[in-house]
N, C-alpha and C positions, 0 to 999 in steps of 0.2 A: 667325155668320161669325167665328169666333174663330181667328185664325192667329198670335197673338202668341208663343206658346210651348207646347211639349208639357209644360212644367211645370204649365200651367194647366188641363189636362184632368182629368177625374174619375179616381178610382181604379177599377180593374176590380171589378165586383160579386163575382167569385169571391174576390178578395183581401179585400174587406170581410167576406165571409162567413167567411173563414179567421180573421180577427181576432176575430169573434164566437165562433167555435168554440174559439179559444185562450183565451178569457176565462172559463174554467171552472176552479174549484178552485185548486190551488197548483202552482207549478213552480219549480225551482231558478233562481236569478238569474244574471246576468253571463255568459250564454252557455252555461250548464250545463243548459239545458232540453233535453228530448228532441227537440223540433222542430229545434233547431240541429244535432243529430247527423245528422238526415235531410238538412238543408241541405248540410252538409259532404259527405256521401256523394254527393248528387246533383250538386253542382258538381264534385267530383272526377271523377265519371263523365262529365259534359259536357265537361270540359277534358282528359279522358284523362290525368289527373295524380293518381295515387293518394296521393302524398305531399304534395300541396299544402296549405299553411296557409291557412285561410279565416276571415275575420272580417267582422262587419257593423258598419256605422256608419249614421248617419241622413242624412248629406248628402254630396254629391259633393265639396264643398270639404274636408270632413274626410277622405274617402277619398284624395283626391289628396295633400293636405298631409301626412298621417301616413305614407302610403306613401313619398313622396319623402324625408321626414325619416328614415325607416328605411333607405332605400337610400343616402343620402348623409351627409355630415358638415357641420358648421356652416361650415367654412372652404372648402367646395367651391362650385361653381356648377352649376346645372341648365340643360341645353341644351334650348331649346324654341322653338316658332314665335312670331313677334311678335304673333300674335292668339290664342295659347293661352289657355285659360280660366284657367290658373294665373297668367298674367301680367296679363290684362285684367280678370278678374272675381272674384278671390278675396281682394281687400283685403290683399295681402301675407301671406296665411295660410301659404303654403309657406315663406316666409322666417321667419315667426314660429315655426311648429312645428319647423322644422329648427334653430332657434337661431341663424339668421343667414346661412344659405346664400343666395347671390344667384342671379339668373336671367340667363343669357346668351341673347339672342335670335338665332335662326339664320335667315338669309335674309330675304325680304321677302314671304312668302306664308303661307297656311295649311298648305301641305304643304312639309316640309323635304326637300331633296334630299341624297343622300349627299355630293356635292361640297361643298355649303354646310356640312354638318355637319362634315366633315373639316377644312375651313378654320377653322371656329369653334373646334373642339377644339384645333387646332394653335396658335391664338392665345392659349390659356390656358396656365398653368404656365410662363410666359416671364419672370416677375418674381420667381422664387424665393419666399421667405417673404412678400414684400410683396403678392402678388396671389392671387386665388382659385385654388384647385386644381380640376382637372377632376372633375366629378361626374356624376350620372345624366343620361340622355337621356329626355325625355318627349315623346311624340307623342299625338295625339288622333284617334280613329276612331269615329264620323264627325267630320271636322274642323269647326272653328268656322265654316266657309263652305259647309258642306253637301256637301263632297267626301269620297271614300273612298280611303284607302290600300289598295292591293292587298296580298295576302300577300307577293308578291315585293318590293314597295316597302318593306314593314316589314322583311323579311329583309335588304334592302340597307342600310337604316339601322342595323339591329342589328349587321350585320357591321362597319360603321365603328366603332360603339361598342365592340365586342369587341376591335378592333385596339388600343384604348387601355385595355382592361380596365374599361370603364364599364358599369353596369347600365342596362337599358331599362325604362321605365314606360309603360304604355298607359292614357291617360285614356279610358275607355269609357263615358262618360255616355250615349252612344247606341250602345253596343256591339252590341245586337241588331239595330239598323237597319243597321249596317255589315255584320254577319254575313250577314243575308238578302240584302243588295245584292250581296255577293260570292259567295253560295251556296257557302260553305266551312264548315269546322268551327271550333269555338272553339279547338281545339288548333292548327289551321293558322294562325289569325290571331294566335296569341300565342306560346307557348313553342316551337313548331316553327319559328317565324320569328325566334326569339331574344329574345322578351320575357321579362323576369324577374318583373314584377309588373303586376297589372291592377286598375284601378278599374272594377268591373263594375256598370253603372248599372241602376237600377230605377225611380227617381222619374219620369224622363221617359217611361217606357213602361208606366204604369198602376199604380204603387205609391204609397201615401200618403207614404212617406219611408223608404227604406232602400237602401243601396249595399253591395256586397261588395268587400272587398279580398282579392286572391288573390296569394300568394307561391308561386312554383313551387319555390323553395328553402326548405324548412322551417327552415333555420338562422336565418332572419330572424324567425321566429314570436315568440320571447320578447321581443325588442326591440320589435316592433310592439305586443304586449300592454301593455308598460310605457308606451309612448308614447300608446297609446289611453287608458289609465287616467289618466295624467298630464295628458293634453289634455282630460279631462272628456267623453270620447266613449264610455265604457263604460256601457251601459245596465244598470240593475239589473233592471228588468222586461223583460229581453231577449227573452222569448218573443214579444213583439209585433213585434219586428223579424224574428225567425225565421219567424213565421207568414206575414208578408207574402212573404218570399223563397221559402218553400217553395211557397206557392200560385202564385207567379210561375213556378216551375220545373216544377210539376206539369202533366202533359199538354202540355208545351211552350207554356204560355200566353205566356211571354216572346217566343217566336218568332212566334206567331200575332198578338200585338199589334203587333209590329214590322212584320210583313208588311202588316197593315192600314194602319198609319201610312204606310209607303212607298207602298202602292197609292193611298192618298188623295192623297199628294203627286204621284204620277204622273198622276192625273186632273187635278189642278190645273195641272201642268206642260203637259200636252197642250192644255188649254184656253188657257193663256197663249200657247203657240206659235201658236195660230190668230189671235191679236190682233196686227195689224201694228205697233202702237205699242209692243208689249212686247218686251223683250230681257232676257237673263240676264247677270248679272255673272260668274257661275261656272256651268259646266255642272252642274246638280243631279244628285245620284246617290243620295240617300236621302230623308229626309223634311223637309229644310230647303232653302228656295229663296231666292235673292237675285235680284230682278227689278226692272228699270226700267219705270215707267209714267209717263205725263204727269201733271203736277200736277193738272189738272182731273179726271182719272180717280181719283186718290187722294182728292180732295175729295169726289167723288161716292160713293165707297166708304165713306169715313168718315161722311158724312152719313147713309148708309143703315144704319150700325151696325157696319160691319166693324171688327174690332180686330186690328191688327198694327203692327209698328214701321216707321216711316220711317227708313231707314238713313243716308241722306244728303239734305241739303236740308231745307226746311220746307214745310208745307202752305200757309203764307201766302206770297204772291208775286204779281207782276203778269203773269207769263208762264204761261198755262194749259198750254202744250205742253212746257214744260221737263221733261225726264225726271228723276224722283226715284227713288232706289233704295229698295226695301223688303225686309224680311226676312219671309218667310212660313213658318210651321212647322205641319205637320200631325201630330196625334196619332192614336192608335188609334181614338178615339171619334167623331171629327167625321163628320157625315153627308154623303152625296153631295148632298143637297138644299142644304146650306150651301155646298159647293164650287161647285155649279152656279149658285146665286144670285150668288155672288161673281163668277164668270166672266161672267154675263149683265150685271152692272153694269159690270164692267171693259171689256167690249166696247162699252158705250154703246148 
């Protein structure tokens, strides 16, 4: 009963076999391996972007930080949600890799609205040389609260950014989960909606550790290459990144894994809806759930070995019926038996 994070799940066996297969003989380093050529071709096909510049790094933090550094300048600010991963969970890496760009938090939710974005952008560049200049807009899909921006919502935010000549970055750590939830194409969720660069996640969806960075304008390619090297994220034995990503893309493994993760979450959601004491902080739309359960229920689940994060409050307390929020995340590999066991315990 492991629902703490989709980071904690196993790598897919097909991906592990691809690593074994790649571990034969010699291959040119630094992304010049033949597998990477296939990765570029496949991602360009998936995104319907034949000129896209495509690079691999090992972590989502590196993907986001290096992409934003490439899109912005040290004297600019990045507009993002107050719960964005780049704000709450990357130890100021975007600021570090950009050489000092700050973050401006937009609104009070995981989803930015066009009105809030326009207000935030208007508030900058009001102090001349003394204040931060307007920089990239960064949004996350799936959001950090388990909700999904529709393609129309992304397009509306991109339209505001374009009014001010600002680029748009999409943090897609759970890109595939959002895509299958929307039942749209990768192009529709990105460049057709005005997105300029994407962090295309793999680690949360069955890979040992690789993320792609995609620039739809290849003019940014050389700068990103320099930043990746300078930031110590250019792998010499790059074929092991390439092998993971190619296996991920082959026969749409990335979509199949995301569909399983979302379906697992849907099973958990349906079971929680049947429990009178359960409620949702946000309407779940992909594979991440925020739910309230009584303290006594959480204690019973933890005592039985369930692993997940208490999001607010503590297990220790005198009131057994006090609702405590929890975050529950389903990955592609969790079995129905574990979900059903969790629900049985939660129902008491």
